[in-house]
C-alpha positions, -999 to 999 in steps of 0.1 A, spaced: 378 -752 165 403 -774 156 427 -797 178 460 -787 164 492 -815 174 525 -794 175 551 -819 174 582 -809 189 616 -817 203 642 -798 214 660 -772 193 627 -759 178 631 -726 162 610 -702 190 593 -682 168 582 -706 145 564 -725 171 556 -692 197 539 -669 164 515 -693 149 503 -711 183 495 -679 197 479 -670 163 463 -702 163 451 -695 205 439 -660 195 416 -674 168 398 -700 191 427 -730 183 432 -755 206 476 -759 203 487 -792 218 529 -794 224 539 -836 216 569 -849 223 588 -882 234 570 -882 266 544 -856 283 563 -835 310 596 -830 288 618 -801 288 622 -787 252 642 -758 252 642 -733 217 674 -733 196 677 -690 201 670 -704 240 642 -678 237 615 -706 244 613 -734 268 580 -755 267 568 -786 283 553 -812 261 519 -816 274 515 -854 258 540 -879 250 540 -896 217 526 -929 229 493 -910 246 486 -895 215 468 -906 179 460 -886 151 424 -892 153 426 -865 181 432 -842 166 420 -820 129 459 -807 123 497 -812 125 521 -783 128 558 -790 123 578 -757 134 617 -756 120 649 -757 135 666 -789 139 635 -802 161 622 -819 128 652 -839 119 652 -852 155 620 -861 150 623 -876 117 645 -903 134 616 -917 157 592 -939 141 566 -929 163 565 -888 147 570 -906 117 543 -926 117 521 -897 131 528 -877 105 518 -904 74 489 -908 93 476 -870 91 491 -867 53 471 -902 44 439 -892 59 439 -857 44 439 -838 72 458 -802 70 495 -799 79 516 -765 87 549 -767 85 578 -740 79 611 -743 74 629 -775 82 593 -788 93 589 -804 54 621 -830 66 598 -850 87 574 -853 55 601 -861 36 610 -892 64 572 -900 60 578 -904 20 546 -881 19 552 -855 -7 555 -871 -39 535 -850 -67 530 -823 -40 541 -787 -41 559 -773 -14 589 -751 1 613 -755 30 641 -734 38 667 -735 13 695 -764 24 666 -785 20 652 -780 -14 671 -811 -29 661 -829 0 623 -823 -10 626 -827 -49 644 -861 -42 612 -869 -20 590 -862 -56 579 -825 -45 575 -799 -67 596 -769 -47 587 -734 -53 607 -706 -36 575 -683 -22 570 -672 15 540 -694 15 533 -726 -7 491 -744 -4 491 -780 -22 455 -795 -20 443 -770 4 451 -791 28 495 -788 31 504 -755 40 546 -747 38 568 -722 44 606 -715 40 617 -693 72 609 -668 103 605 -643 78 578 -656 60 559 -667 99 529 -636 89 520 -653 52 520 -695 69 502 -683 90 470 -664 75 469 -697 54 476 -718 80 443 -700 97 424 -700 64 429 -738 57 418 -740 95 381 -721 86 374 -748 56 
């Protein structure tokens, strides 16, 4: 089964991590939480979840993983300020490996400059940013582009996001 790199910082949208991660694990996939450093405590925006980073960004390589998962909330905005996470995400896009980004998750992909010519969605407040990055924005619960990029808008879209992410992993 797939090894999924999950990049996180504090202020992630709790359910946008917990529900997909649970579904991925129940399907037999391995989910690794990658933070700025191993063992760092990461608190969700709603204060419902507190996670511990399994790995630090300096100890992982995109080659070690089959897919990238970027939950939303304020976390992606924090991650995009760190070149290590930007390069990590860019490597997944450049290699054509699956990327799953929900809500504000695509902000990391904007900074990695990998959305030009892609079809995506995201939280309403980042639609202009996505367009400015060269993406075609579709206001739908889930958008799959090129068979390897799955994006969704918000927590209500999680079931569709999970379904299409699992379909992509099954290919």
